[in-house]
C-alpha positions as CSV (number, residue, x, y, z in Angstrom):
1,M,39.1,41.9,232.3
2,R,40.9,45.2,232.3
3,R,43.1,45.9,235.2
4,T,41.9,48.7,237.4
5,L,43.2,50.2,240.7
6,L,41.0,49.8,243.9
7,G,40.8,52.3,246.6
8,V,42.1,51.4,250.1
9,I,40.4,51.7,253.4
10,F,42.5,51.1,256.5
11,M,40.7,49.8,259.7
12,M,41.6,48.0,262.8
13,L,40.0,44.6,263.0
14,G,39.1,42.8,266.3
15,G,39.7,39.4,264.6
16,C,38.4,37.6,261.5
17,A,35.0,36.0,261.5
18,P,34.7,32.3,261.4
19,G,34.9,30.9,257.7
20,N,31.6,30.3,255.8
21,P,32.1,27.6,253.2
22,G,29.8,29.5,250.9
23,L,32.6,31.9,249.9
24,V,36.1,30.9,249.1
25,I,39.3,32.4,247.7
26,G,40.6,29.9,245.1
27,N,44.1,31.3,244.2
28,V,46.0,34.3,242.9
29,I,45.9,34.7,239.1
30,D,48.9,35.9,237.0
31,I,48.5,39.3,235.3
32,D,50.1,39.5,231.9
33,D,52.1,42.2,230.2
34,Q,49.0,43.7,228.8
35,C,47.6,44.4,232.3
36,T,44.8,41.7,231.8
37,F,43.7,38.5,233.5
38,S,40.9,36.0,233.0
39,S,39.5,33.0,234.5
40,N,41.9,31.0,232.2
41,S,44.9,32.7,233.3
42,P,47.5,30.6,235.2
43,A,47.5,30.6,239.0
44,R,50.5,32.1,240.9
45,L,51.6,30.1,244.0
46,S,53.8,33.0,245.5
47,G,54.9,36.5,244.7
48,V,58.0,38.7,244.8
49,F,57.8,42.2,246.0
50,D,60.6,44.8,245.3
51,V,60.2,47.2,248.2
52,G,63.0,49.3,246.7
53,V,60.7,50.8,244.1
54,P,59.4,54.2,245.4
55,G,55.6,54.1,245.9
56,N,55.4,50.5,245.0
57,S,52.3,48.3,246.0
58,Y,51.4,44.6,245.5
59,E,48.2,43.9,243.6
60,A,46.8,40.5,243.5
61,A,44.1,39.2,241.1
62,L,42.0,37.0,243.3
63,R,39.7,34.2,242.1
64,F,36.6,34.2,244.4
65,G,34.4,31.1,244.5
66,N,30.7,31.0,245.4
67,Q,29.7,27.5,246.6
68,L,26.1,28.3,247.3
69,V,23.4,26.8,245.1
70,N,21.6,28.8,242.5
71,L,18.0,29.3,243.9
72,S,16.5,31.4,241.1
73,Q,13.1,30.4,239.7
74,S,12.2,30.9,236.1
75,G,8.4,31.3,236.6
76,T,7.5,28.0,234.8
77,A,4.8,25.7,236.0
78,G,3.0,28.3,238.0
79,I,6.1,29.2,240.0
80,P,6.7,33.0,240.3
81,I,9.9,34.4,238.9
82,M,12.5,34.9,241.6
83,A,15.9,36.4,241.4
84,D,18.7,34.3,243.0
85,P,19.3,35.3,246.6
86,N,22.6,33.4,246.7
87,V,24.6,35.8,244.5
88,I,27.5,37.1,246.7
89,Q,28.8,40.6,246.6
90,V,32.4,40.4,247.8
91,Q,32.7,43.7,249.5
92,T,36.1,43.7,251.4
93,V,39.1,41.6,252.1
94,E,40.7,41.5,255.4
95,V,44.6,41.3,255.2
96,E,47.2,40.5,257.8
97,L,50.9,40.7,257.1
98,R,52.9,38.0,259.0
99,D,56.4,36.7,259.2
100,I,57.3,33.2,258.0
101,G,56.5,31.9,261.4
102,G,52.9,33.1,261.2
103,N,53.4,36.1,263.6
104,P,51.7,39.5,262.7
105,L,54.3,42.1,261.8
106,A,54.5,45.1,264.0
107,L,54.4,48.0,261.5
108,P,54.7,51.4,263.3
109,G,51.9,53.7,262.7
110,L,50.0,51.2,260.4
111,P,47.2,48.9,261.3
112,N,47.8,45.2,260.8
113,P,45.4,43.6,260.1
114,F,43.5,46.0,257.8
115,A,40.5,46.0,255.4
116,I,40.5,46.7,251.6
117,P,37.4,47.0,249.3
118,A,37.1,44.3,246.8
119,G,33.9,45.0,244.8
120,S,33.4,41.6,242.9
121,V,30.2,39.7,242.4
122,A,30.3,35.9,242.5
123,V,27.5,34.0,240.9
124,P,26.3,30.8,242.7
125,S,26.9,27.2,241.7
126,G,24.7,26.0,238.8
127,D,24.9,22.3,239.7
128,G,25.8,22.2,243.3
129,E,29.2,20.8,242.6
130,T,31.3,23.4,240.7
131,A,31.5,26.8,242.4
132,G,30.5,29.9,240.6
133,E,33.4,32.3,240.1
134,S,34.4,35.9,239.9
135,L,37.7,37.7,239.8
136,G,38.9,40.8,241.6
137,L,42.1,42.9,241.7
138,V,43.0,43.8,245.3
139,Q,46.0,45.9,246.6
140,I,47.0,43.3,249.3
141,I,50.1,45.5,250.2
142,P,49.4,49.2,250.0
143,S,52.3,51.6,249.1
144,A,52.3,52.9,252.6
145,Y,53.3,49.5,253.9
146,A,56.3,49.1,251.5
147,A,58.7,51.3,253.3
148,E,57.8,49.8,256.7
149,L,58.2,46.2,255.4
150,A,61.8,47.1,254.3
151,S,62.7,48.2,257.9
152,V,60.7,45.7,259.9
153,A,61.1,42.5,257.9
154,G,64.2,43.3,255.9
155,T,64.9,43.3,252.1
156,D,65.7,39.5,251.9
157,A,62.9,37.9,253.8
158,Q,59.8,36.0,253.1
159,I,56.5,37.2,254.5
160,V,53.0,35.7,254.6
161,V,49.8,37.5,253.5
162,A,46.7,36.1,255.2
163,I,43.6,37.0,253.2
164,V,39.9,36.6,254.3
165,A,37.1,37.7,251.9
166,V,33.9,39.0,253.4
167,G,30.7,39.5,251.3
168,T,26.9,39.6,251.5
169,T,24.3,37.6,249.5
170,L,21.5,39.3,247.7
171,G,19.4,37.6,250.4
172,G,21.1,39.7,253.1
173,A,23.4,37.0,254.7
174,E,27.0,37.7,255.5
175,V,29.5,35.2,254.2
176,V,33.1,34.9,255.2
177,S,35.8,32.8,253.5
178,Y,38.2,30.6,255.1
179,E,41.8,32.2,255.4
180,F,43.8,32.2,252.2
181,I,47.6,32.2,252.7
182,Y,49.9,33.7,250.0
183,P,53.8,33.9,250.5
184,I,55.7,36.8,249.1
185,Q,59.5,37.1,248.9
186,L,60.8,40.6,249.6
187,C,63.8,42.2,248.0
188,S,65.3,45.5,247.0
189,G,66.2,46.4,243.5
190,C,65.8,42.8,242.3
191,L,63.0,43.5,239.8
192,T,64.2,46.6,238.0
193,A,67.0,46.7,235.5
194,C,68.5,49.0,232.8
195,L,69.7,47.2,229.7
196,M,71.1,48.6,226.4
197,D,71.9,47.2,223.1
198,E,75.1,47.5,221.2
199,E,73.9,50.9,219.9
200,G,73.4,52.3,223.4
201,M,69.5,52.2,223.1
202,N,67.4,51.0,226.0
203,I,65.9,47.5,225.8
204,C,62.4,47.8,227.2
205,R,59.9,45.4,228.3
206,P,56.4,46.5,229.4
207,S,55.3,46.0,233.0
208,C,52.0,46.5,234.5
209,S,53.4,46.4,238.0
210,P,57.0,47.5,238.2
211,G,58.6,45.8,241.2
212,Q,56.1,43.0,241.4
213,D,56.8,39.4,240.4
214,T,58.7,39.9,237.1
215,L,61.8,41.8,236.0
216,H,61.0,45.2,234.8
217,L,63.4,46.5,232.0
218,A,63.1,50.2,232.6
219,C,63.2,52.8,229.8
220,D,63.0,56.1,231.6
221,L,65.3,59.1,231.8
222,T,66.9,57.8,235.0
223,C,67.8,54.6,233.2
224,S,69.2,56.5,230.3
225,A,71.4,58.6,232.5
226,G,72.9,55.4,233.9
């Protein structure tokens, strides 16, 4: 799956709806240097976010699970063909940024919690035991929040991102996941470096998300200028 940016919609939430076991967030999936991820990609248990990178945001590849049972009918034996009403359209994720104690962060001028569009479709379980899956890239920390995080939480602190997925089945029922908790370590300048070889040439390493999770070896004019 090619990595694509998703738009962000901010909105105040009166509180997350109760979890519905039909929809779950399984984990965060690692994104490789080629900007791709798949259902076979390894899971990431926590993240690192460099708030010192201008305009930085944190994007998480989420694995959504659909635990509802496939109710489609093939039309055999006199039964009419029926599309599966239990396919789930994951429409938004509701995000709240918290400190390590679980308290919501007060971010001046920014809503917390807030909602972000997800745009993922999770097929139902085929056997009633193994959940159907879908993957979606979600900007769980938009760039507008990075500067405020640096001033509110500091640049050497761990925060918690609480995520709830909200979707609708093709049958018209709203489904809400249980809360998924993802810890992220904040830093400033820890994930960007300028390295040169013996001939003074930049040593580069591609990065899909400079300032997120892995060290980015920069190769731009600023780096060349020292």
